[in-house]
C-alpha positions in Angstrom: -62.5 -92.1 178.3 -59.8 -91.7 175.7 -59.9 -92.4 172.0 -57.8 -95.2 170.5 -54.5 -94.4 168.8 -54.8 -93.2 165.2 -52.7 -91.3 162.6 -54.1 -87.7 162.2 -54.2 -86.1 158.8 -54.9 -82.4 158.1 -55.5 -82.0 154.4 -55.5 -78.5 152.9 -57.3 -79.3 149.7 -60.1 -81.5 148.5 -57.8 -83.5 146.3 -55.5 -84.2 149.2 -58.4 -85.4 151.3 -59.7 -87.6 148.4 -56.2 -89.1 148.0 -56.1 -90.0 151.7 -59.5 -91.7 151.4 -58.4 -93.6 148.3 -55.2 -94.7 150.1 -56.7 -95.8 153.4 -60.4 -96.4 152.6 -61.9 -98.6 155.4 -59.1 -97.7 157.7 -60.0 -94.0 157.7 -62.7 -91.9 159.3 -63.6 -88.3 158.4 -63.7 -85.6 161.0 -65.9 -82.6 160.3 -67.9 -81.2 163.3 -67.1 -84.2 165.4 -70.4 -84.2 167.3 -71.0 -87.8 166.4 -67.6 -89.2 165.8 -65.7 -87.9 168.8 -68.1 -89.7 171.3 -67.8 -92.9 169.3 -64.0 -92.6 169.4 -64.0 -91.9 173.2 -66.2 -95.0 173.8 -64.0 -97.1 171.5 -67.0 -97.8 169.3 -65.0 -96.5 166.4 -61.3 -97.3 166.1 -60.0 -96.0 162.8 -56.3 -96.3 162.0 -56.4 -92.9 160.3 -58.4 -89.7 161.0 -58.9 -87.3 158.2 -59.8 -83.8 159.4 -61.6 -81.9 156.6 -62.1 -78.6 158.5 -59.7 -76.7 156.4 -61.7 -77.4 153.2 -63.5 -74.1 153.3 -64.9 -74.5 149.8 -67.3 -77.1 151.2 -69.0 -74.5 153.4 -71.7 -72.6 151.5 -75.5 -72.1 151.1 -76.8 -71.1 147.7 -79.7 -71.4 145.3 -79.1 -72.9 141.9 -81.1 -74.7 139.3 -84.3 -74.9 141.4 -82.4 -76.4 144.4 -81.0 -75.2 147.7 -77.4 -76.4 147.6 -75.6 -76.7 151.0 -72.0 -77.6 151.3 -71.2 -80.6 153.5 -69.0 -78.6 155.8 -71.7 -75.9 156.4 -72.3 -75.6 160.2 -75.9 -76.3 161.3 -76.0 -73.0 163.1 -75.4 -71.2 159.8 -78.2 -73.1 158.3 -80.5 -72.1 161.2 -79.7 -68.4 160.8 -79.9 -68.3 156.9 -82.6 -66.2 155.4 -82.0 -68.1 152.1 -82.8 -71.4 153.8 -86.0 -69.9 155.4 -87.1 -68.8 151.9 -86.1 -71.7 149.8 -86.6 -74.6 152.2 -88.7 -73.7 155.2 -89.1 -77.3 156.2 -85.3 -77.5 156.8 -85.4 -74.2 158.7 -88.1 -75.7 160.9 -86.2 -78.9 161.5 -82.8 -77.6 162.2 -83.7 -76.0 165.6 -84.5 -79.5 166.9 -80.9 -80.7 166.3 -79.2 -81.0 169.7 -78.5 -77.6 171.4 -77.0 -74.4 170.1 -73.4 -75.3 171.0 -73.8 -78.6 169.1 -75.2 -76.9 166.0 -72.3 -74.4 166.1 -69.9 -77.3 165.4 -72.1 -79.9 163.7 -72.3 -79.9 159.9 -74.8 -80.8 157.3 -72.6 -83.5 155.8 -71.7 -85.0 159.1 -75.4 -85.4 160.2 -76.3 -87.0 156.8 -73.3 -89.3 156.7 -73.9 -90.5 160.3 -77.4 -91.5 159.2 -79.0 -91.8 162.6 -82.6 -93.0 162.0 -83.8 -90.6 164.7 -82.0 -87.5 163.3 -83.7 -84.5 161.8 -81.7 -83.7 158.7 -81.9 -87.2 157.1 -85.7 -87.1 157.6 -86.0 -83.7 155.8 -83.8 -84.9 152.9 -85.9 -88.0 152.6 -89.2 -86.2 152.8 -88.3 -83.7 150.1 -86.7 -86.2 147.7 -83.4 -84.4 148.1 -80.0 -85.8 147.1 -76.4 -85.7 148.0 -73.3 -85.4 145.8 -70.3 -87.6 146.6 -66.8 -87.2 145.2 -63.8 -89.6 144.8 -60.7 -89.4 142.7 -62.6 -91.3 140.0 -65.2 -88.5 139.8 -68.5 -87.5 141.3 -72.0 -88.9 141.5 -75.4 -87.8 142.8 -77.3 -90.1 145.2 -81.0 -89.8 145.9 -82.1 -89.8 149.6 -83.9 -93.0 149.0 -80.7 -94.7 147.8 -78.4 -93.0 150.3 -79.8 -94.2 153.6 -79.4 -98.0 153.6 -79.7 -99.0 157.3 -79.2 -97.7 160.8 -76.0 -95.6 160.8 -75.2 -96.8 157.3 -75.3 -95.1 153.9 -74.4 -96.0 150.3 -71.2 -93.9 150.4 -68.1 -95.8 149.5 -65.2 -95.6 151.8 -63.1 -93.7 149.3 -65.9 -91.1 148.7 -66.4 -87.7 150.3 -69.9 -86.3 150.7 -69.5 -82.7 149.4 -73.1 -81.3 149.0 -76.7 -81.8 149.9 -79.5 -80.5 147.6 -83.1 -79.7 148.6 -85.8 -78.7 146.0 -86.8 -75.1 146.3 -90.3 -74.8 147.9 -93.1 -74.1 145.3 -95.8 -71.5 145.8 -98.9 -72.3 147.9 -96.9 -74.6 150.2 -97.0 -75.1 153.9 -94.6 -77.1 156.1 -94.5 -78.7 159.5 -91.9 -80.4 161.6 -92.5 -82.0 165.0 -91.0 -84.6 167.2 -91.4 -86.2 170.6 -88.3 -86.7 172.8 -87.6 -87.2 176.5 -85.9 -83.8 176.7 -85.4 -81.0 174.2 -82.2 -81.8 172.3 -82.4 -85.5 172.8 -82.8 -87.8 169.8 -86.4 -88.1 168.9 -88.5 -91.1 169.9 -90.7 -90.2 166.9 -90.6 -87.3 164.5 -92.4 -86.1 161.4 -91.5 -83.9 158.4 -94.4 -82.7 156.2 -94.9 -80.4 153.2 -98.1 -79.8 151.4 -98.6 -77.8 148.2 -102.1 -76.8 147.1 -103.8 -76.2 143.8 -105.4 -72.8 143.3 -108.7 -74.6 143.9 -107.5 -75.5 147.4 -107.0 -79.3 146.8 -103.6 -80.9 147.5 -101.4 -80.9 144.4 -98.4 -82.6 146.1 -97.6 -84.1 149.5 -94.3 -84.9 151.1 -94.2 -86.9 154.4 -91.4 -88.7 156.2 -91.1 -90.2 159.7 -88.0 -90.7 161.8 -87.3 -92.9 164.8 -89.7 -95.6 163.6 -87.4 -97.7 161.5 -83.7 -98.3 160.6 -83.8 -95.3 158.2 -86.1 -92.3 157.8 -89.3 -93.5 156.2 -91.0 -91.8 153.3 -94.7 -92.4 153.5 -95.5 -92.7 149.8 -98.8 -94.5 150.2 -100.0 -91.7 152.5 -98.8 -89.1 150.0 -100.8 -90.8 147.3 -103.9 -90.9 149.5 -103.6 -87.1 149.9 -103.1 -86.3 146.2 -105.9 -84.1 144.7 -108.0 -84.3 147.9 -109.5 -81.4 149.9 -107.6 -80.8 153.1 -109.7 -81.6 156.2 -110.0 -83.4 159.5 -111.5 -86.6 158.0 -108.8 -86.9 155.3 -105.9 -86.3 157.8 -107.4 -88.7 160.3 -107.5 -91.4 157.5 -103.9 -90.5 156.5 -102.7 -90.9 160.1 -104.3 -94.3 160.4 -102.8 -95.4 157.1 -99.4 -94.2 158.3 -99.7 -96.1 161.5 -100.8 -99.3 159.8 -97.6 -99.2 157.6 -95.2 -99.0 160.6 -93.4 -101.6 162.6 -91.3 -99.4 164.9 -88.6 -100.9 167.2 -89.0 -101.4 170.9 -86.1 -100.3 173.1 -85.5 -99.0 176.6 -86.9 -95.5 175.6 -90.2 -96.5 174.1 -92.3 -99.5 173.0 -93.2 -100.2 169.4 -96.9 -99.6 170.3 -96.1 -96.2 171.8 -94.0 -95.1 168.8 -96.8 -96.1 166.4 -99.5 -94.2 168.4 -97.3 -91.1 168.6 -96.6 -91.3 164.9 -100.3 -91.1 164.1 -100.8 -88.1 166.3 -97.8 -86.3 164.9 -98.8 -87.0 161.3 -102.4 -85.7 161.8 -101.1 -82.5 163.5 -98.4 -81.9 160.9 -100.8 -82.2 158.0 -103.2 -79.8 159.7 -100.4 -77.3 160.3 -98.9 -77.6 156.8 -102.4 -77.2 155.1 -103.3 -74.1 157.2 -99.9 -72.6 156.4 -100.3 -73.3 152.7 -103.7 -71.6 152.7 -102.3 -68.5 154.5 -99.2 -68.1 152.4 -100.9 -68.8 149.1 -104.1 -66.8 149.9 -106.1 -69.5 148.0 
């Protein structure tokens, strides 16, 4: 298969890229790692009149800690995130999740911004951003704005980014002390998109009770799903089998997963319950070990 005809643009600066987006808007598509866009072009599922290649914008590739957040530039390769000691220290949930993204060659080209902007409901990075109440920063010629994860993901493969905006950064809160994390998914083969996945982070009080819980599921709805009711159930409770079993049941009751050729709604709901229970156990055990509570 071959892509449709388009005009190729190779901006050297961010301002040049933003000017192109302002000029062409809905007629343009951005090319970063190309791991999602190029297959869509080849199958003629995307037919932009203009392709804006942002790979020369090296100032969008970075990983740094600032103001209590881990800030990652949109053009940062997923492989660099996977290998980063700073990511492992500041956001271990992201470090756990990144290895589930495709395969190593895909992660070597795929970018943070590309995965978030593509907004696949079964993708790992959107689920982590949603679970941790992260945010993204978008820029246009008119200025910049921060968009929370909850506002950013609007539907399957859709975000609240405007066509003239460029996603420039993702921000994840730095992990607090006495915290454990867990990430798990079920797929037909390693590297395939998840049928169901879970991202969990638990922080404990010095007494051993849960001071905060973060939980999100992927592959069960049109966007990654933050399980706020389950998080509220866990708040200030003593970690344990009975609590986590109840939490898993509550999570399942809130879901209406899709049925497709890969799995039924009932299967996805059942798997989600198992993954939630296991993830909460793992996160709690890790929090106890790391915090020495």
